[in-house]
N, CA, C, O and the ligand as a Tripos MOL2 file, in Angstrom:
@<TRIPOS>MOLECULE
protein
  297   295    75     0     0
PROTEIN
NO_CHARGES

@<TRIPOS>ATOM
      1 N           9.7190   39.4290  -35.1090 N.3       1 MET1
      2 CA         10.5710   39.5050  -36.3070 C.3       1 MET1
      3 C          10.6110   38.1430  -36.9930 C.2       1 MET1
      4 O          10.8330   37.1120  -36.3570 O.2       1 MET1
      5 N          10.4010   38.1660  -38.2450 N.am      2 ALA2
      6 CA         10.3950   36.9010  -38.9820 C.3       2 ALA2
      7 C          11.7720   36.2470  -38.9330 C.2       2 ALA2
      8 O          12.8000   36.9250  -38.9310 O.2       2 ALA2
      9 N          11.7690   34.9620  -38.8950 N.am      3 GLY3
     10 CA         13.0240   34.2240  -38.9240 C.3       3 GLY3
     11 C          13.7100   34.1510  -37.5820 C.2       3 GLY3
     12 O          14.8680   33.7420  -37.5000 O.2       3 GLY3
     13 N          13.0010   34.5490  -36.5020 N.am      4 ALA4
     14 CA         13.6250   34.5280  -35.1870 C.3       4 ALA4
     15 C          13.0480   33.4040  -34.3210 C.2       4 ALA4
     16 O          12.9470   33.5230  -33.1000 O.2       4 ALA4
     17 N          12.6850   32.3480  -34.9690 N.am      5 GLN5
     18 CA         12.0970   31.2430  -34.2090 C.3       5 GLN5
     19 C          13.1130   30.6370  -33.2510 C.2       5 GLN5
     20 O          14.2960   30.4960  -33.5630 O.2       5 GLN5
     21 N          12.6130   30.2880  -32.0910 N.am      6 ALA6
     22 CA         13.4840   29.5990  -31.1370 C.3       6 ALA6
     23 C          13.8330   28.2180  -31.6760 C.2       6 ALA6
     24 O          13.0690   27.5930  -32.4120 O.2       6 ALA6
     25 N          14.9770   27.7880  -31.2900 N.am      7 ALA7
     26 CA         15.3850   26.4550  -31.7260 C.3       7 ALA7
     27 C          14.4080   25.4230  -31.1810 C.2       7 ALA7
     28 O          13.9690   25.4970  -30.0330 O.2       7 ALA7
     29 N          14.0870   24.4800  -32.0140 N.am      8 GLN8
     30 CA         13.1890   23.4150  -31.5720 C.3       8 GLN8
     31 C          13.9100   22.5410  -30.5470 C.2       8 GLN8
     32 O          15.0920   22.2340  -30.7010 O.2       8 GLN8
     33 N          13.1920   22.1500  -29.5100 N.am      9 PRO9
     34 CA         13.8290   21.2220  -28.5700 C.3       9 PRO9
     35 C          14.1640   19.9160  -29.2740 C.2       9 PRO9
     36 O          13.4470   19.4540  -30.1610 O.2       9 PRO9
     37 N          15.2440   19.3590  -28.8580 N.am     10 ALA10
     38 CA         15.6590   18.1040  -29.4870 C.3      10 ALA10
     39 C          14.5950   17.0380  -29.2800 C.2      10 ALA10
     40 O          14.0750   16.8530  -28.1800 O.2      10 ALA10
     41 N          14.2960   16.3640  -30.3350 N.am     11 GLN11
     42 CA         13.3260   15.2730  -30.2130 C.3      11 GLN11
     43 C          13.9910   14.1070  -29.4860 C.2      11 GLN11
     44 O          15.1430   13.7700  -29.7600 O.2      11 GLN11
     45 N          13.2550   13.4950  -28.5540 N.am     12 PRO12
     46 CA         13.8320   12.3120  -27.9170 C.3      12 PRO12
     47 C          14.0400   11.2160  -28.9460 C.2      12 PRO12
     48 O          13.2820   11.0850  -29.9070 O.2      12 PRO12
     49 N          15.0580   10.4530  -28.7290 N.am     13 ALA13
     50 CA         15.3180    9.3480  -29.6580 C.3      13 ALA13
     51 C          14.1150    8.4170  -29.6820 C.2      13 ALA13
     52 O          13.4940    8.1420  -28.6550 O.2      13 ALA13
     53 N          13.8140    7.9540  -30.8420 N.am     14 ALA14
     54 CA         12.6730    7.0500  -30.9710 C.3      14 ALA14
     55 C          12.9170    5.8050  -30.1390 C.2      14 ALA14
     56 O          13.9730    5.1750  -30.2090 O.2      14 ALA14
     57 N          11.9070    5.4730  -29.3500 N.am     15 GLN15
     58 CA         12.0400    4.2820  -28.5220 C.3      15 GLN15
     59 C          11.5560    3.0700  -29.3100 C.2      15 GLN15
     60 O          10.4200    3.0490  -29.7850 O.2      15 GLN15
     61 N          12.4060    2.0720  -29.4500 N.am     16 PRO16
     62 CA         11.9520    0.8870  -30.1890 C.3      16 PRO16
     63 C          10.8470    0.1450  -29.4470 C.2      16 PRO16
     64 O          10.0220   -0.5320  -30.0620 O.2      16 PRO16
     65 N          10.8350    0.2740  -28.1500 N.am     17 PHE17
     66 CA          9.8060   -0.3880  -27.3490 C.3      17 PHE17
     67 C           9.2790    0.5910  -26.3190 C.2      17 PHE17
     68 O           9.9780    1.5150  -25.9030 O.2      17 PHE17
     69 N           8.0710    0.3810  -25.9260 N.am     18 ARG18
     70 CA          7.5080    1.1540  -24.8260 C.3      18 ARG18
     71 C           6.5250    0.2380  -24.1130 C.2      18 ARG18
     72 O           6.0130   -0.7120  -24.7040 O.2      18 ARG18
     73 N           6.2640    0.5240  -22.8480 N.am     19 PRO19
     74 CA          5.3010   -0.3160  -22.1300 C.3      19 PRO19
     75 C           3.9260   -0.1910  -22.7730 C.2      19 PRO19
     76 O           3.4940    0.8910  -23.1720 O.2      19 PRO19
     77 N           3.2670   -1.3150  -22.8590 N.am     20 ALA20
     78 CA          1.9120   -1.2880  -23.3970 C.3      20 ALA20
     79 C           0.9860   -0.6570  -22.3740 C.2      20 ALA20
     80 O           1.1540   -0.8330  -21.1680 O.2      20 ALA20
     81 N           0.0190    0.0710  -22.8670 N.am     21 THR21
     82 CA         -0.9600    0.6530  -21.9630 C.3      21 THR21
     83 C          -1.9090   -0.4440  -21.4910 C.2      21 THR21
     84 O          -2.0370   -1.4780  -22.1450 O.2      21 THR21
     85 N          -2.5710   -0.2240  -20.3620 N.am     22 PRO22
     86 CA         -3.5490   -1.2340  -19.9030 C.3      22 PRO22
     87 C          -4.5950   -1.5330  -20.9620 C.2      22 PRO22
     88 O          -5.0300   -2.6750  -21.1080 O.2      22 PRO22
     89 N          -4.9960   -0.5140  -21.6970 N.am     23 GLU23
     90 CA         -5.9880   -0.7360  -22.7440 C.3      23 GLU23
     91 C          -5.4420   -1.6550  -23.8250 C.2      23 GLU23
     92 O          -6.1500   -2.5280  -24.3260 O.2      23 GLU23
     93 N          -4.1890   -1.4550  -24.1780 N.am     24 GLU24
     94 CA         -3.5750   -2.2940  -25.2090 C.3      24 GLU24
     95 C          -3.4510   -3.7270  -24.7170 C.2      24 GLU24
     96 O          -3.6900   -4.6820  -25.4560 O.2      24 GLU24
     97 N          -3.0750   -3.8520  -23.4660 N.am     25 ARG25
     98 CA         -2.9660   -5.2130  -22.9200 C.3      25 ARG25
     99 C          -4.3110   -5.9020  -22.9330 C.2      25 ARG25
    100 O          -4.4240   -7.0680  -23.3110 O.2      25 ARG25
    101 N          -5.3350   -5.1660  -22.5150 N.am     26 ALA26
    102 CA         -6.6680   -5.7610  -22.4880 C.3      26 ALA26
    103 C          -7.0740   -6.2070  -23.8780 C.2      26 ALA26
    104 O          -7.6890   -7.2590  -24.0450 O.2      26 ALA26
    105 N          -6.7300   -5.4060  -24.8730 N.am     27 ALA27
    106 CA         -7.0790   -5.7630  -26.2460 C.3      27 ALA27
    107 C          -6.3430   -7.0240  -26.6760 C.2      27 ALA27
    108 O          -6.9040   -7.8850  -27.3530 O.2      27 ALA27
    109 N          -5.0950   -7.1200  -26.2790 N.am     28 VAL28
    110 CA         -4.3100   -8.3070  -26.6430 C.3      28 VAL28
    111 C          -4.8880   -9.5350  -25.9630 C.2      28 VAL28
    112 O          -5.0690  -10.5750  -26.5960 O.2      28 VAL28
    113 N          -5.1780   -9.4170  -24.6800 N.am     29 TYR29
    114 CA         -5.7100  -10.5660  -23.9690 C.3      29 TYR29
    115 C          -7.0570  -10.9850  -24.5480 C.2      29 TYR29
    116 O          -7.3470  -12.1740  -24.6860 O.2      29 TYR29
    117 N          -7.8720   -9.9910  -24.8830 N.am     30 GLN30
    118 CA         -9.1730  -10.3180  -25.4520 C.3      30 GLN30
    119 C          -9.0010  -11.0320  -26.7880 C.2      30 GLN30
    120 O          -9.7210  -11.9840  -27.0900 O.2      30 GLN30
    121 N          -8.0510  -10.5710  -27.5760 N.am     31 ALA31
    122 CA         -7.8090  -11.2120  -28.8720 C.3      31 ALA31
    123 C          -7.3350  -12.6430  -28.6680 C.2      31 ALA31
    124 O          -7.7180  -13.5470  -29.4120 O.2      31 ALA31
    125 N          -6.4960  -12.8410  -27.6520 N.am     32 LEU32
    126 CA         -6.0270  -14.1980  -27.3810 C.3      32 LEU32
    127 C          -7.1810  -15.0810  -26.9320 C.2      32 LEU32
    128 O          -7.2770  -16.2410  -27.3330 O.2      32 LEU32
    129 N          -8.0520  -14.5310  -26.1030 N.am     33 ARG33
    130 CA         -9.2120  -15.3110  -25.6670 C.3      33 ARG33
    131 C         -10.0650  -15.6850  -26.8730 C.2      33 ARG33
    132 O         -10.5220  -16.8200  -27.0120 O.2      33 ARG33
    133 N         -10.2620  -14.7010  -27.7350 N.am     34 ASP34
    134 CA        -11.0680  -14.9560  -28.9230 C.3      34 ASP34
    135 C         -10.4430  -16.0510  -29.7810 C.2      34 ASP34
    136 O         -11.1420  -16.7950  -30.4700 O.2      34 ASP34
    137 N          -9.1220  -16.1360  -29.7290 N.am     35 ALA35
    138 CA         -8.4100  -17.1330  -30.5260 C.3      35 ALA35
    139 C          -8.3470  -18.4740  -29.8080 C.2      35 ALA35
    140 O          -7.7850  -19.4340  -30.3330 O.2      35 ALA35
    141 N          -8.9140  -18.5440  -28.6230 N.am     36 GLY36
    142 CA         -8.9550  -19.8220  -27.9280 C.3      36 GLY36
    143 C          -7.8560  -20.0090  -26.9070 C.2      36 GLY36
    144 O          -7.7460  -21.0800  -26.3110 O.2      36 GLY36
    145 N          -7.0400  -18.9910  -26.6920 N.am     37 GLU37
    146 CA         -5.9650  -19.1140  -25.7100 C.3      37 GLU37
    147 C          -6.5610  -19.1590  -24.3120 C.2      37 GLU37
    148 O          -7.3720  -18.3080  -23.9460 O.2      37 GLU37
    149 N          -6.1600  -20.1440  -23.5410 N.am     38 ARG38
    150 CA         -6.7290  -20.2850  -22.1920 C.3      38 ARG38
    151 C          -5.6420  -20.3420  -21.1290 C.2      38 ARG38
    152 O          -5.9270  -20.5650  -19.9520 O.2      38 ARG38
    153 N          -4.4360  -20.1460  -21.5320 N.am     39 HIS39
    154 CA         -3.3450  -20.3490  -20.5850 C.3      39 HIS39
    155 C          -2.9060  -19.0490  -19.9270 C.2      39 HIS39
    156 O          -1.7370  -18.6660  -19.9680 O.2      39 HIS39
    157 N          -3.8690  -18.3950  -19.3290 N.am     40 PHE40
    158 CA         -3.5430  -17.1660  -18.6240 C.3      40 PHE40
    159 C          -3.0530  -17.5050  -17.2230 C.2      40 PHE40
    160 O          -3.5990  -18.3720  -16.5410 O.2      40 PHE40
    161 N          -2.0330  -16.8130  -16.8260 N.am     41 GLN41
    162 CA         -1.5330  -16.9860  -15.4710 C.3      41 GLN41
    163 C          -1.2310  -15.6090  -14.9110 C.2      41 GLN41
    164 O          -1.2160  -14.6070  -15.6270 O.2      41 GLN41
    165 N          -0.9930  -15.5930  -13.6180 N.am     42 HIS42
    166 CA         -0.6750  -14.3300  -12.9630 C.3      42 HIS42
    167 C           0.6080  -14.4960  -12.1800 C.2      42 HIS42
    168 O           0.8970  -15.5760  -11.6630 O.2      42 HIS42
    169 N           1.3710  -13.4310  -12.0940 N.am     43 CYS43
    170 CA          2.5370  -13.4490  -11.2380 C.3      43 CYS43
    171 C           2.0730  -13.2370   -9.8030 C.2      43 CYS43
    172 O           0.8890  -13.0090   -9.5570 O.2      43 CYS43
    173 N           2.9920  -13.3120   -8.8730 N.am     44 VAL44
    174 CA          2.6350  -13.1870   -7.4670 C.3      44 VAL44
    175 C           2.0290  -11.8300   -7.1500 C.2      44 VAL44
    176 O           1.3540  -11.6680   -6.1340 O.2      44 VAL44
    177 N           2.2690  -10.8630   -8.0150 N.am     45 ASN45
    178 CA          1.7290   -9.5240   -7.7850 C.3      45 ASN45
    179 C           0.4990   -9.2360   -8.6350 C.2      45 ASN45
    180 O           0.0280   -8.1020   -8.7190 O.2      45 ASN45
    181 N          -0.0070  -10.2920   -9.2590 N.am     46 GLY46
    182 CA         -1.2790  -10.1400   -9.9460 C.3      46 GLY46
    183 C          -1.2100   -9.6820  -11.3840 C.2      46 GLY46
    184 O          -2.2430   -9.4140  -11.9990 O.2      46 GLY46
    185 N          -0.0180   -9.5890  -11.9280 N.am     47 HIS47
    186 CA          0.0820   -9.1910  -13.3390 C.3      47 HIS47
    187 C          -0.2310  -10.4050  -14.2110 C.2      47 HIS47
    188 O           0.2870  -11.5000  -13.9930 O.2      47 HIS47
    189 N          -1.0640  -10.1880  -15.1750 N.am     48 MET48
    190 CA         -1.4620  -11.3020  -16.0170 C.3      48 MET48
    191 C          -0.4770  -11.4810  -17.1610 C.2      48 MET48
    192 O           0.0340  -10.5150  -17.7290 O.2      48 MET48
    193 N          -0.2330  -12.7080  -17.4720 N.am     49 PHE49
    194 CA          0.5660  -13.0050  -18.6540 C.3      49 PHE49
    195 C           0.0380  -14.2890  -19.2550 C.2      49 PHE49
    196 O          -0.7700  -14.9880  -18.6440 O.2      49 PHE49
    197 N           0.4870  -14.5860  -20.4220 N.am     50 VAL50
    198 CA         -0.0240  -15.7320  -21.1590 C.3      50 VAL50
    199 C           1.1140  -16.6990  -21.4290 C.2      50 VAL50
    200 O           2.2100  -16.3030  -21.8270 O.2      50 VAL50
    201 N           0.8370  -17.9520  -21.2090 N.am     51 VAL51
    202 CA          1.7890  -18.9920  -21.5640 C.3      51 VAL51
    203 C           1.3100  -19.6080  -22.8770 C.2      51 VAL51
    204 O           0.2260  -20.1870  -22.9450 O.2      51 VAL51
    205 N           2.1000  -19.4800  -23.8750 N.am     52 GLY52
    206 CA          1.6820  -19.9560  -25.1890 C.3      52 GLY52
    207 C           1.8550  -21.4540  -25.3580 C.2      52 GLY52
    208 O           2.2780  -22.1700  -24.4500 O.2      52 GLY52
    209 N           1.5170  -21.8870  -26.5370 N.am     53 ASN53
    210 CA          1.6320  -23.2880  -26.9220 C.3      53 ASN53
    211 C           0.8290  -24.1710  -25.9720 C.2      53 ASN53
    212 O          -0.3890  -24.0220  -25.8780 O.2      53 ASN53
    213 N           1.4880  -25.0820  -25.2710 N.am     54 CYS54
    214 CA          0.7520  -26.0450  -24.4670 C.3      54 CYS54
    215 C           0.3450  -25.4620  -23.1240 C.2      54 CYS54
    216 O          -0.4350  -26.0820  -22.4010 O.2      54 CYS54
    217 N           0.8430  -24.3080  -22.7770 N.am     55 GLY55
    218 CA          0.4860  -23.7090  -21.5110 C.3      55 GLY55
    219 C           1.3760  -24.1180  -20.3740 C.2      55 GLY55
    220 O           1.1750  -23.6950  -19.2350 O.2      55 GLY55
    221 N           2.3550  -24.9360  -20.6700 N.am     56 THR56
    222 CA          3.2900  -25.3450  -19.6310 C.3      56 THR56
    223 C           4.5250  -24.4700  -19.6890 C.2      56 THR56
    224 O           5.1230  -24.2800  -20.7480 O.2      56 THR56
    225 N           4.8940  -23.9480  -18.5530 N.am     57 LEU57
    226 CA          6.0970  -23.1230  -18.5040 C.3      57 LEU57
    227 C           7.3150  -24.0200  -18.6910 C.2      57 LEU57
    228 O           7.5600  -24.9340  -17.9030 O.2      57 LEU57
    229 N           8.0550  -23.7470  -19.7250 N.am     58 ALA58
    230 CA          9.2140  -24.5770  -20.0290 C.3      58 ALA58
    231 C          10.4460  -24.1400  -19.2530 C.2      58 ALA58
    232 O          11.4530  -24.8480  -19.2360 O.2      58 ALA58
    233 N          10.3760  -23.0090  -18.6280 N.am     59 GLY59
    234 CA         11.5260  -22.5300  -17.8830 C.3      59 GLY59
    235 C          11.1340  -21.3390  -17.0540 C.2      59 GLY59
    236 O          10.0520  -20.7750  -17.2170 O.2      59 GLY59
    237 N          12.0090  -20.9680  -16.1770 N.am     60 ALA60
    238 CA         11.7150  -19.8330  -15.3290 C.3      60 ALA60
    239 C          11.8180  -18.5420  -16.1220 C.2      60 ALA60
    240 O          12.5650  -18.4400  -17.0960 O.2      60 ALA60
    241 N          11.0610  -17.5820  -15.6840 N.am     61 GLY61
    242 CA         11.1130  -16.2860  -16.3380 C.3      61 GLY61
    243 C          10.8400  -15.1980  -15.3360 C.2      61 GLY61
    244 O          10.7970  -15.4210  -14.1260 O.2      61 GLY61
    245 N          10.6600  -14.0270  -15.8710 N.am     62 ARG62
    246 CA         10.3800  -12.8690  -15.0180 C.3      62 ARG62
    247 C           9.1290  -12.1900  -15.5130 C.2      62 ARG62
    248 O           8.8770  -12.0990  -16.7140 O.2      62 ARG62
    249 N           8.3470  -11.7120  -14.5570 N.am     63 CYS63
    250 CA          7.1820  -10.9390  -14.9260 C.3      63 CYS63
    251 C           7.6530   -9.6880  -15.6630 C.2      63 CYS63
    252 O           8.5550   -8.9930  -15.1950 O.2      63 CYS63
    253 N           7.0530   -9.4050  -16.8030 N.am     64 PRO64
    254 CA          7.4770   -8.2110  -17.5360 C.3      64 PRO64
    255 C           7.1240   -6.9200  -16.8170 C.2      64 PRO64
    256 O           7.6670   -5.8630  -17.1370 O.2      64 PRO64
    257 N           6.2290   -6.9950  -15.8590 N.am     65 ASP65
    258 CA          5.8050   -5.7870  -15.1560 C.3      65 ASP65
    259 C           6.6130   -5.5300  -13.9020 C.2      65 ASP65
    260 O           7.0500   -4.4050  -13.6600 O.2      65 ASP65
    261 N           6.8170   -6.5760  -13.0970 N.am     66 CYS66
    262 CA          7.4370   -6.3540  -11.7940 C.3      66 CYS66
    263 C           8.6840   -7.1970  -11.5920 C.2      66 CYS66
    264 O           9.3100   -7.1470  -10.5320 O.2      66 CYS66
    265 N           9.0430   -7.9670  -12.6010 N.am     67 GLN67
    266 CA         10.2490   -8.7960  -12.5400 C.3      67 GLN67
    267 C          10.1420   -9.9220  -11.5310 C.2      67 GLN67
    268 O          11.1490  -10.5390  -11.1840 O.2      67 GLN67
    269 N           8.9280  -10.2000  -11.0530 N.am     68 ALA68
    270 CA          8.7690  -11.3100  -10.1270 C.3      68 ALA68
    271 C           9.0720  -12.6100  -10.8430 C.2      68 ALA68
    272 O           8.8480  -12.7490  -12.0460 O.2      68 ALA68
    273 N           9.5850  -13.5540  -10.0820 N.am     69 HIS69
    274 CA          9.8850  -14.8620  -10.6590 C.3      69 HIS69
    275 C           8.6030  -15.5290  -11.0950 C.2      69 HIS69
    276 O           7.6190  -15.5470  -10.3560 O.2      69 HIS69
    277 N           8.6140  -16.0710  -12.2780 N.am     70 ILE70
    278 CA          7.4830  -16.8640  -12.7430 C.3      70 ILE70
    279 C           8.0400  -18.1280  -13.3680 C.2      70 ILE70
    280 O           9.1450  -18.1510  -13.9100 O.2      70 ILE70
    281 N           7.2620  -19.1480  -13.2770 N.am     71 GLY71
    282 CA          7.7130  -20.3880  -13.8780 C.3      71 GLY71
    283 C           7.7160  -21.5090  -12.8560 C.2      71 GLY71
    284 O           7.2070  -21.3540  -11.7460 O.2      71 GLY71
    285 N           8.2830  -22.6190  -13.2320 N.am     72 PRO72
    286 CA          8.2920  -23.7850  -12.3510 C.3      72 PRO72
    287 C           8.9180  -23.4550  -11.0060 C.2      72 PRO72
    288 O           9.9530  -22.7950  -10.9220 O.2      72 PRO72
    289 N           8.2700  -23.9240   -9.9740 N.am     73 GLY73
    290 CA          8.8240  -23.7540   -8.6510 C.3      73 GLY73
    291 C           8.4370  -22.4700   -7.9680 C.2      73 GLY73
    292 O           8.8740  -22.2070   -6.8470 O.2      73 GLY73
    293 N           7.6130  -21.6510   -8.6310 N.am     74 CYS74
    294 CA          7.2440  -20.4020   -7.9720 C.3      74 CYS74
    295 C           6.0210  -20.6020   -7.0970 C.2      74 CYS74
    296 O           5.5580  -19.6570   -6.4580 O.2      74 CYS74
    297 ZN          4.2310   -8.9920  -11.9640 Zn       75 ZN75
@<TRIPOS>BOND
     1     1     2 1
     2     2     3 1
     3     3     4 2
     4     3     5 am
     5     5     6 1
     6     6     7 1
     7     7     8 2
     8     7     9 am
     9     9    10 1
    10    10    11 1
    11    11    12 2
    12    11    13 am
    13    13    14 1
    14    14    15 1
    15    15    16 2
    16    15    17 am
    17    17    18 1
    18    18    19 1
    19    19    20 2
    20    19    21 am
    21    21    22 1
    22    22    23 1
    23    23    24 2
    24    23    25 am
    25    25    26 1
    26    26    27 1
    27    27    28 2
    28    27    29 am
    29    29    30 1
    30    30    31 1
    31    31    32 2
    32    31    33 am
    33    33    34 1
    34    34    35 1
    35    35    36 2
    36    35    37 am
    37    37    38 1
    38    38    39 1
    39    39    40 2
    40    39    41 am
    41    41    42 1
    42    42    43 1
    43    43    44 2
    44    43    45 am
    45    45    46 1
    46    46    47 1
    47    47    48 2
    48    47    49 am
    49    49    50 1
    50    50    51 1
    51    51    52 2
    52    51    53 am
    53    53    54 1
    54    54    55 1
    55    55    56 2
    56    55    57 am
    57    57    58 1
    58    58    59 1
    59    59    60 2
    60    59    61 am
    61    61    62 1
    62    62    63 1
    63    63    64 2
    64    63    65 am
    65    65    66 1
    66    66    67 1
    67    67    68 2
    68    67    69 am
    69    69    70 1
    70    70    71 1
    71    71    72 2
    72    71    73 am
    73    73    74 1
    74    74    75 1
    75    75    76 2
    76    75    77 am
    77    77    78 1
    78    78    79 1
    79    79    80 2
    80    79    81 am
    81    81    82 1
    82    82    83 1
    83    83    84 2
    84    83    85 am
    85    85    86 1
    86    86    87 1
    87    87    88 2
    88    87    89 am
    89    89    90 1
    90    90    91 1
    91    91    92 2
    92    91    93 am
    93    93    94 1
    94    94    95 1
    95    95    96 2
    96    95    97 am
    97    97    98 1
    98    98    99 1
    99    99   100 2
   100    99   101 am
   101   101   102 1
   102   102   103 1
   103   103   104 2
   104   103   105 am
   105   105   106 1
   106   106   107 1
   107   107   108 2
   108   107   109 am
   109   109   110 1
   110   110   111 1
   111   111   112 2
   112   111   113 am
   113   113   114 1
   114   114   115 1
   115   115   116 2
   116   115   117 am
   117   117   118 1
   118   118   119 1
   119   119   120 2
   120   119   121 am
   121   121   122 1
   122   122   123 1
   123   123   124 2
   124   123   125 am
   125   125   126 1
   126   126   127 1
   127   127   128 2
   128   127   129 am
   129   129   130 1
   130   130   131 1
   131   131   132 2
   132   131   133 am
   133   133   134 1
   134   134   135 1
   135   135   136 2
   136   135   137 am
   137   137   138 1
   138   138   139 1
   139   139   140 2
   140   139   141 am
   141   141   142 1
   142   142   143 1
   143   143   144 2
   144   143   145 am
   145   145   146 1
   146   146   147 1
   147   147   148 2
   148   147   149 am
   149   149   150 1
   150   150   151 1
   151   151   152 2
   152   151   153 am
   153   153   154 1
   154   154   155 1
   155   155   156 2
   156   155   157 am
   157   157   158 1
   158   158   159 1
   159   159   160 2
   160   159   161 am
   161   161   162 1
   162   162   163 1
   163   163   164 2
   164   163   165 am
   165   165   166 1
   166   166   167 1
   167   167   168 2
   168   167   169 am
   169   169   170 1
   170   170   171 1
   171   171   172 2
   172   171   173 am
   173   173   174 1
   174   174   175 1
   175   175   176 2
   176   175   177 am
   177   177   178 1
   178   178   179 1
   179   179   180 2
   180   179   181 am
   181   181   182 1
   182   182   183 1
   183   183   184 2
   184   183   185 am
   185   185   186 1
   186   186   187 1
   187   187   188 2
   188   187   189 am
   189   189   190 1
   190   190   191 1
   191   191   192 2
   192   191   193 am
   193   193   194 1
   194   194   195 1
   195   195   196 2
   196   195   197 am
   197   197   198 1
   198   198   199 1
   199   199   200 2
   200   199   201 am
   201   201   202 1
   202   202   203 1
   203   203   204 2
   204   203   205 am
   205   205   206 1
   206   206   207 1
   207   207   208 2
   208   207   209 am
   209   209   210 1
   210   210   211 1
   211   211   212 2
   212   211   213 am
   213   213   214 1
   214   214   215 1
   215   215   216 2
   216   215   217 am
   217   217   218 1
   218   218   219 1
   219   219   220 2
   220   219   221 am
   221   221   222 1
   222   222   223 1
   223   223   224 2
   224   223   225 am
   225   225   226 1
   226   226   227 1
   227   227   228 2
   228   227   229 am
   229   229   230 1
   230   230   231 1
   231   231   232 2
   232   231   233 am
   233   233   234 1
   234   234   235 1
   235   235   236 2
   236   235   237 am
   237   237   238 1
   238   238   239 1
   239   239   240 2
   240   239   241 am
   241   241   242 1
   242   242   243 1
   243   243   244 2
   244   243   245 am
   245   245   246 1
   246   246   247 1
   247   247   248 2
   248   247   249 am
   249   249   250 1
   250   250   251 1
   251   251   252 2
   252   251   253 am
   253   253   254 1
   254   254   255 1
   255   255   256 2
   256   255   257 am
   257   257   258 1
   258   258   259 1
   259   259   260 2
   260   259   261 am
   261   261   262 1
   262   262   263 1
   263   263   264 2
   264   263   265 am
   265   265   266 1
   266   266   267 1
   267   267   268 2
   268   267   269 am
   269   269   270 1
   270   270   271 1
   271   271   272 2
   272   271   273 am
   273   273   274 1
   274   274   275 1
   275   275   276 2
   276   275   277 am
   277   277   278 1
   278   278   279 1
   279   279   280 2
   280   279   281 am
   281   281   282 1
   282   282   283 1
   283   283   284 2
   284   283   285 am
   285   285   286 1
   286   286   287 1
   287   287   288 2
   288   287   289 am
   289   289   290 1
   290   290   291 1
   291   291   292 2
   292   291   293 am
   293   293   294 1
   294   294   295 1
   295   295   296 2
@<TRIPOS>SUBSTRUCTURE
     1 MET1         2 RESIDUE 1 A MET
     2 ALA2         6 RESIDUE 1 A ALA
     3 GLY3        10 RESIDUE 1 A GLY
     4 ALA4        14 RESIDUE 1 A ALA
     5 GLN5        18 RESIDUE 1 A GLN
     6 ALA6        22 RESIDUE 1 A ALA
     7 ALA7        26 RESIDUE 1 A ALA
     8 GLN8        30 RESIDUE 1 A GLN
     9 PRO9        34 RESIDUE 1 A PRO
    10 ALA10       38 RESIDUE 1 A ALA
    11 GLN11       42 RESIDUE 1 A GLN
    12 PRO12       46 RESIDUE 1 A PRO
    13 ALA13       50 RESIDUE 1 A ALA
    14 ALA14       54 RESIDUE 1 A ALA
    15 GLN15       58 RESIDUE 1 A GLN
    16 PRO16       62 RESIDUE 1 A PRO
    17 PHE17       66 RESIDUE 1 A PHE
    18 ARG18       70 RESIDUE 1 A ARG
    19 PRO19       74 RESIDUE 1 A PRO
    20 ALA20       78 RESIDUE 1 A ALA
    21 THR21       82 RESIDUE 1 A THR
    22 PRO22       86 RESIDUE 1 A PRO
    23 GLU23       90 RESIDUE 1 A GLU
    24 GLU24       94 RESIDUE 1 A GLU
    25 ARG25       98 RESIDUE 1 A ARG
    26 ALA26      102 RESIDUE 1 A ALA
    27 ALA27      106 RESIDUE 1 A ALA
    28 VAL28      110 RESIDUE 1 A VAL
    29 TYR29      114 RESIDUE 1 A TYR
    30 GLN30      118 RESIDUE 1 A GLN
    31 ALA31      122 RESIDUE 1 A ALA
    32 LEU32      126 RESIDUE 1 A LEU
    33 ARG33      130 RESIDUE 1 A ARG
    34 ASP34      134 RESIDUE 1 A ASP
    35 ALA35      138 RESIDUE 1 A ALA
    36 GLY36      142 RESIDUE 1 A GLY
    37 GLU37      146 RESIDUE 1 A GLU
    38 ARG38      150 RESIDUE 1 A ARG
    39 HIS39      154 RESIDUE 1 A HIS
    40 PHE40      158 RESIDUE 1 A PHE
    41 GLN41      162 RESIDUE 1 A GLN
    42 HIS42      166 RESIDUE 1 A HIS
    43 CYS43      170 RESIDUE 1 A CYS
    44 VAL44      174 RESIDUE 1 A VAL
    45 ASN45      178 RESIDUE 1 A ASN
    46 GLY46      182 RESIDUE 1 A GLY
    47 HIS47      186 RESIDUE 1 A HIS
    48 MET48      190 RESIDUE 1 A MET
    49 PHE49      194 RESIDUE 1 A PHE
    50 VAL50      198 RESIDUE 1 A VAL
    51 VAL51      202 RESIDUE 1 A VAL
    52 GLY52      206 RESIDUE 1 A GLY
    53 ASN53      210 RESIDUE 1 A ASN
    54 CYS54      214 RESIDUE 1 A CYS
    55 GLY55      218 RESIDUE 1 A GLY
    56 THR56      222 RESIDUE 1 A THR
    57 LEU57      226 RESIDUE 1 A LEU
    58 ALA58      230 RESIDUE 1 A ALA
    59 GLY59      234 RESIDUE 1 A GLY
    60 ALA60      238 RESIDUE 1 A ALA
    61 GLY61      242 RESIDUE 1 A GLY
    62 ARG62      246 RESIDUE 1 A ARG
    63 CYS63      250 RESIDUE 1 A CYS
    64 PRO64      254 RESIDUE 1 A PRO
    65 ASP65      258 RESIDUE 1 A ASP
    66 CYS66      262 RESIDUE 1 A CYS
    67 GLN67      266 RESIDUE 1 A GLN
    68 ALA68      270 RESIDUE 1 A ALA
    69 HIS69      274 RESIDUE 1 A HIS
    70 ILE70      278 RESIDUE 1 A ILE
    71 GLY71      282 RESIDUE 1 A GLY
    72 PRO72      286 RESIDUE 1 A PRO
    73 GLY73      290 RESIDUE 1 A GLY
    74 CYS74      294 RESIDUE 1 A CYS
    75 ZN75       297 GROUP 0 **** ****
């Protein structure tokens, strides 16, 4: 019967952020390499991240992937 469509499921709220896919990360890292960025580092669990500017960690931080401590003294 026309007009008897089921109600559409509620759309999830738009997420302002989402985790980058491995492919997206690889593209970003490649672009940084192409731009001359050489300050790649890894957290204790092997997640790669980039230290910008001079490449010196100015303070402690957390790995965006596993929350491992990164920075001076690690
Ligand atoms: Zn990590």
